[in-house]
C-alpha positions as CSV (number, residue, x, y, z in Angstrom):
1,X,9.2,-12.7,34.6
2,X,6.4,-12.3,31.7
3,X,7.3,-13.1,28.3
4,X,6.5,-10.7,25.5
5,X,3.5,-11.8,23.1
6,X,2.4,-10.6,19.8
7,X,-0.9,-8.4,20.1
8,X,-3.0,-10.3,17.3
9,X,-5.6,-7.5,16.9
10,X,-2.5,-5.1,15.5
11,X,-0.9,-7.8,13.6
12,X,-4.5,-8.4,12.0
13,X,-4.8,-4.4,11.3
14,X,-0.8,-4.5,9.8
15,X,-1.8,-7.4,7.7
16,X,-5.0,-5.8,6.4
17,X,-2.7,-2.6,5.3
18,X,-0.1,-4.7,3.9
19,X,-3.1,-6.3,1.4
20,X,-4.2,-3.1,0.4
21,X,-0.7,-1.8,-0.4
22,X,-0.1,-5.1,-2.5
23,X,-3.4,-4.1,-4.4
24,X,-2.2,-0.9,-4.9
25,X,1.6,-2.1,-5.9
26,X,-0.5,-3.8,-9.0
27,X,-3.1,-1.2,-9.6
28,X,-0.7,2.0,-9.9
29,X,2.0,0.4,-12.4
30,X,-1.3,-1.1,-14.5
31,X,-2.8,2.3,-14.6
32,X,0.5,4.0,-15.6
33,X,0.6,1.5,-18.6
34,X,-2.8,2.2,-19.4
35,X,-2.1,5.9,-19.6
36,X,1.1,5.6,-21.8
37,X,-0.8,3.5,-24.3
38,X,-3.6,6.2,-24.6
39,X,-1.5,9.1,-24.9
40,X,-3.6,10.6,-27.6
41,X,-6.9,10.4,-25.7
42,X,-8.3,13.3,-23.7
43,X,-8.2,11.1,-20.0
44,X,-4.6,10.8,-20.5
45,X,-3.3,13.4,-18.0
46,X,-5.8,12.3,-15.0
47,X,-5.3,8.8,-15.5
48,X,-1.6,9.5,-15.0
49,X,-1.9,11.6,-12.2
50,X,-4.2,9.0,-10.5
51,X,-1.8,6.2,-11.3
52,X,1.0,8.3,-9.8
53,X,-1.1,8.7,-6.5
54,X,-1.9,5.2,-6.3
55,X,1.7,4.5,-6.5
56,X,2.7,6.8,-3.8
57,X,0.0,5.4,-1.8
58,X,1.1,2.0,-2.1
59,X,4.9,2.9,-1.0
60,X,3.1,5.0,2.2
61,X,0.8,1.9,2.9
62,X,3.7,-0.5,2.9
63,X,5.8,1.3,5.3
64,X,2.6,1.8,7.5
65,X,1.8,-1.7,7.4
66,X,5.7,-2.8,8.2
67,X,5.5,-0.6,11.2
68,X,2.3,-1.9,12.4
69,X,3.1,-5.4,12.2
70,X,6.4,-4.7,13.9
71,X,4.9,-2.7,16.9
72,X,2.6,-5.9,17.4
73,X,5.7,-8.0,18.0
74,X,7.8,-5.7,19.9
75,X,5.7,-2.9,21.9
76,X,4.2,-3.4,24.9
């Protein structure tokens, strides 16, 4: 009987996605903070929109990375 092994290429891909997600998790709230500090500036709305998109991207990438890591361990 054959034992299941972790697919290392898929695992590395999942870890890279999680690393990008971690960066976005710090960048999104930082941009929101910068936007709210400078509410009287003309770039307030564009920076806030970009910050919200980055926060959404961080959540998406976290789920995708976790799913990829689990696929490397449990799929054939």
